[in-house]
N, C-alpha and C positions, 0 to 999 in steps of 0.2 A: 746302611745309613745314608750313603750317597744316593742310592736308588729311591729311598724314601723321601729324600730332599727334593729330587726331581719330580716325584709324584705330587708332593705338596705344592711345588711351583705351578705345575699344570692345573691342579685343582683350583688354585687362586686365579689363574688365568681364565679358566672356564667360567668361574663364578662372576668375575668382573667384566667379561666380554659379552655377557648375555645382552641381547637387544642393542648391540653396539652398531654404530654407523660411521660414515666418514668423519663426522665431527668428533665422535668419540675417539677415533684413531688419531686425528690431527691435534686436537685441543682438549680432549677429555671432557667435552661438553661444557667447558669453563665451570666445572663444579668440583674441582679437586680440593681436598682439605689442605690448608697451608702447612700444618704441622707434619702431615704425612709427606708432603713434597719436600719439606726442609730436611727431614730425617733421611729420606731416600736419596736426596742429592749428595749426602755424605759418601755413600757407596759409589755413586756415579763419578764424583770428583776424585776420589782416592784411587779406585780401580786396582787391578792386580799389580800395576807398576809401583804404586805406593806400598802395597803389601809386601812386595819382594825387594824392590830396588832401594827404597828409602832406608830401611834398616841396614842394608849393605853399604851405604855411603858413609856410615859413621866411622868406620875404620880409617878412611883416608881424610875425611873432612870434619870429623866430630859432629856437633849439632849445627854445622854451617848451613844445612838445608833450611833451618828455621828462619834464616834471613829471607828466603823466598816466601816462606809461609806468612811472615809479617807483611810482605808486599801483597800477597793474595788477600789478606785481611783488609787492607786499605782499598784494594780494587773492588771488593764486594760492595762497599759503601757507594762507590761511583755507579756501579750497576744498579743498586737499589734506588738511588735518589736522582739519577740523571736518565738512565736508559729505560728502566721499568715505567716511569710516568709517561715517557714518549710512546712506548708500545701499547699501553692501556688507552692513552688518549686517541690513538689511531685505530684501536680495536683490531690489532693484527693477529693473524693466524700464523703466517710466516713473518719473522721480523725483517726479512729482506724486502718486504713490500714498502718499507719506509724509503728505501732507495728508489723504488718506482715512483712514489709520490713526490720525492724531492728532486730527482735527476732524470727520470725517464727509464725506458726499457733496457738500454745498453748497460748503464751502471747497475741496474737491478739484477740483470742476469749475470753480470761479471761478479758481483758480490756473492750471489748464490753459488756460482761455480767454484769460487775460491773456498767457500764453506764446504762444499761437497768433496773437493780434493783434500782439504785439511782433515776433515772428519774421517774419510776413508783411510787415509794413511795413519792418523793418530789412533783410531779405534782398532785397526788390524795389528798395529805394533803392540798395543796393550794385550790384545787377544793372543798374539803369538807368544808373548812372554809367559803368560800363565799356562797355555797349552804345552809349551816347551818344558816347563817345570814338571807338570803332571807326566809328560812323556818320559823325561830323563829319569825321574825318581820312582815311577810306578809302572807305567804302561809298557815301556820297553821290556821289562821283566816278564810281561804277559804276552810278548810278541804281537802287540797291537801297533799298527803303523801310525805315524804322525798324521798322515792324510786321513785315515779313518777316524782318529780322535777329533780332528778339526771338523770333519763332516758331521759327526754325531752331535758335537756341541752346537754347531750352527743350526742343525736340525731342531735341537731342543729350543734354541732361542726363537726360531721361526714359529714353532708350535705355539709358544705362549704369547707371541706378539702379533701373529698373523691377523687376528680379528680385532682385538681390543686396543692395540697401540698404546697411546699415552694413558688412557683410562685404566688399562691393565698394569702398565709399568709403574705408575704411582704406588700401587700396592706391592708388586713384586720387588721393587727397589727397597721398600721399607723392610720387607722380610729378609732380603739379602744383606742389607746393611746391618741388621740385628745379628745375623749369624757371623758376619765378618768381624764386628766389634767383640762379640763373645769369644771368637777364636783369638783375637789380639790379647784380650785380658787374660784368658786362660794360659796362653803361652808365657806372658810376663810373670804371672803369679807362680806358675810351675817352675820356671827357670830360677826365679829368686829363691824359692823354697829349696830347690835341689842343690843350690850353692850355699844355703844357709845364710842368706842375706836379708836384712830388713830393708825398708825403703831408704832410710837415711844411709845405711851402709852401702847400698847400691850406688847412691849418688856420690859418696866419698870415693868408692872404687873407680867410678867413671871419671871423676875429677883427677884422680891420680894418674890415669892413663891419658889425660887431656882430651877425653871424648866429649866433654860437656862444653867445649869451646864453641861459641856461636859467631862472634864477629871476626871477619877477615878484613884486615886493614891494608893489605897489599893492593895498591891502586892498579897495578899491571895485571893482577890475577883475574881470571874469569869469575872467581868467587868473591871479589871485593864487595863489601856490604852494601854500598850505595847502588851498585849495578844490580845486586840480587833483590834488594827491596823495590827499587823502581821497576826493574824488569818483571818481578813477580806481580806488581800491581797491574802493569799493562798486559801481562799474560792472562790475568783474571778478567780484565775488561774484554780482551779479545776472545779467550777460550770459554768464557762464561757469558758475558754480556752481549757478545756479537755472534754467539753460537746457537744455532737453531735447536740443537739437542737440549742444551741446558735451559734456554729460555722457553722452549715448548712446554716444559713442565711448570715453570714459574707462571706463565701467562694462562695456564689452565686453572689457576686459582681464581675464584669468583671476583675478588676485588683487588685493587691496587694496594690497599693497606695490608691485606692479608699476604699478598705476594712480598711486600717489603718486610713484614714481620718474618716471613719464611727466610728471606735472604740474610737478614741481620742475625737471626738465631743460628742459621746454618754456618755463618762465618765464624761465630764465637766457638761453636762446637768443633769446627774443622781445625782450629788452632790447637785445641786440647787434644784431639785425636792424633794430629801430626806429632805433637810432643810425645805421646804414648808410643808412636812408631819409632821415634828416635831413641826413646828410653829402651825399647825392645832391642834396637840395633846395638846399643851399648852393651846390654846384657848378653846378646848373642856373641859379641866379640870376647867378653869376659869368659863366657862358657867355652868358646872355642879355644881360648888360650889355656884354660885350666885342663882341657882334655887333649892338648897338643894337636889341634886340628889346624891344617894350613889353608882351610877354605875361607874365602872372603867374597865381597861384592854380592851380586844377585844370587849366587849359589849358596850363600851362608845360611839364610833362614830355612830354605827347604831341606838342606843337609842336616841341620840340627833337629828340625821338627820331625823328619821322616826316618832318621837313622839313629838318633840319640835320645829321643823322648819315648815314653810309653805308648803302646798302640792306640789307646783312647785319645790321647792328646794329638797323635798323628792324624787320626780320623777327623778330629775337630779342626786341625790345620787344613786338611784337604777340603772340607766343607766351607771353611772360611775363605780359602783361596778361590774356590769355585764361586762363592758369593761375591768376592771382589771382582771376578771376571765378568759375570753376567750384567751388572748394572751399566758398565761402560759399553758393552757390546749391544745389548738390547735397545738402549736409548739411542745409540748411534744409528742402528739399523732403522729404527722408527723415524728419527729426525731426517735421515737421508731420504727416506721414502717420501716424507712430508714435503721436504724442500724441493725434491725433483718434480713431484706431482704438482705442487702449487706454483713454484717459481719458474721452472723450466717448461713444463707441459701446460701450465695455465689452467689447472683443473678447476680452481675456484672461479676463474673468469669465463669458463665454458658454460654457456647458458643453453646450449643445444642438446647436450648429452643428459640422459637421466641418471638417477642415483646408482642404478644397477651397473651401468656401463662404466661409470666413474670408479665404482668399487672394484670392478674387474681390472681396470687400469692400475689402480693402487696396489692390488695384490700382485700383479705382474711385476711392477717396479720393485716391490718389497722382495720378491723372490730373486729378481735380477741382482739386487744389491747383496743378497746373501751369497750368491755365486761369486760376485766380485770380492767379497770378504774372504772367501775360501782361497781364491787365486792369490790375493795379497799376502795372506798368512803363509802360504807355501813359498812365496818369494822371500819373505823375511826369514823363513827356515833355511832357504838356500843361501842368503847373505850371512845368517847366523852371527849377528852382532851381539856382543855381551852387554853393551850399555844402552838398553832400550830407553831409559828415562832421558838420556842425552839426545837420542834420535828424536823423541817426541817433542822436546823443548826446541830443538833445532828446526824441525818441520813447522812447529807453531810460529817460530820467528819469521820464516819465509812466507807462509801462507796466510797468517792472520794479519800481517802488516798492512796489505792493501785493504782488507776489510776495516781495520781500525782507522785508516786514513779516509776511506769513503764516508763512514759514519761521522767522523770528526769534522770532515769538510762540510757535511750537510748540517750538522748541529751548530758549528761555531762560525760559519760564514754565510753570506747571503748570495754567493756567486752561483752561476748556472753552468752546467756542463753540456757540451754539444752532443747530439744524438749521432755519434759516429764512432769509428774504431779507435780513436785517440785514447779514450778511457781504458780500453783493453790493453793497448800498447803500454801505457804508463804503468798499469797494474802488473804487467808481466816484466817490464824493464826494471822496475825497482828491486824485486827479489834477485834478479840476475846481477844487478850492480852490487847488492849486498853480498852475494856469493863471492864476487871479485874482491870486495873490501875485506871479507873474512879471510880469504886466501892470502892477500897482501899482508894483513896484520900478523897472520901466523908465520908467514915465511920470512918477513923482512923487519919485524919489530918484536919487542918484548910484550906488547899489549895484546891481550887475548880477548876477543869479543865473546861475551857470554850471552845470557838471556836478554841483554839489552838489544840484541839483534832485532827483535820485534819492533822496538821503538825507533831504531835507526831506519828500518824498512818503512815504517809508517810515515816518518818525517820526509823521506825521499819521495814516497808516493804522494803525500800531501803537497809537497813543493811542485811535483809534476802536474797534479790536478789544478793547482793555482795557475800554472803557466798556460794550460789549455782552456781555462774557464773564462767567463766574462761576467761583468756586473749584471745583476738582475735589473731589468728595466721596469 
């Protein structure tokens, strides 16, 4: 079944990448269907982290993660009605070209580099989580090494993104999202039936265990609802609206109206899907309790699916898990290649090279990022941290803060930044100062900084940019 799934992916990639060129790779020839983009983005946004980690959080936090989801929902409307019109008006291929037109080359390359660092770390953390699950529960028994598993998966991603890029990913993401959601629904329905529970009985059982609690009213807690909602909104603005991977697919839609329809539709569906993942998490804890299982956290869903459910459901889980893995990795690899080629190497600005040499450069960069992905996944394996979703949100707070500040400074002020290293210094100093604040608050107070870290980072960067800027003449 898994081999057949891989063959299907490659067939879709071959079909969609015919007659493709650099514009197909970078921007899908601006001809993507908004509904396909919207559906495929669900898989990209959720990834293997949501598939494995979110159900695992229910035991400790109930449905508390839904506070963040509500913040995401609000953030998508900011992206749809403030950022997307800007990107379409400027006809951007890389969204960081806005920083070039607004502030000049230094701010432009600084923003692009922060995206590259953010996406490499975030994507490889997600990739590690899913590969590690496959390794621990299946491949170790077959004496297949972690390094070989990582190599084969990255090779698969390379094979179907090498030529078509965004043009291909719009279709493969749709396919992968479908399999992921089928796996989610099958697991929910089977566990409910195996425990003899109806939907209303499931909700009553979850309420008895206090799993359905959403609001956290402890102001000192990292999970305080205002922190979660506001932090979630700004995480969406940063990790979607200011992220080349996510926006690359959106601006591949022919019109702004189509792209906005995509974003609004996607935001509504994403809320429903996250609720289903939390429902699944509650069911998994009920199932574990009734079967005297001591497993919790990220290991819970894989343990139940692969050791306590029938073989057919286990196979569906594996395919769904792989489907959750690929959209976040393939899109990241393509977006990193696009950003590095356009923003750092200046491929679009290069009028001397022909299309063939540009394509050779793009393929070389794509392959190089695949190697970097491999190295980073192996480093995560060496660190072996159990809370990957925590790492991803923390990394986002440190790396997307300067990006959020640069775009906000450009949109909401009329001040100019000098073409010198001061911009780079501010954008590096702000995350370092945030790390110090995080340490002090943890060590010397009861206040715990949560996902509002991104907003604090952005505000410090914004203040620094104001100090080094001058009025536009």
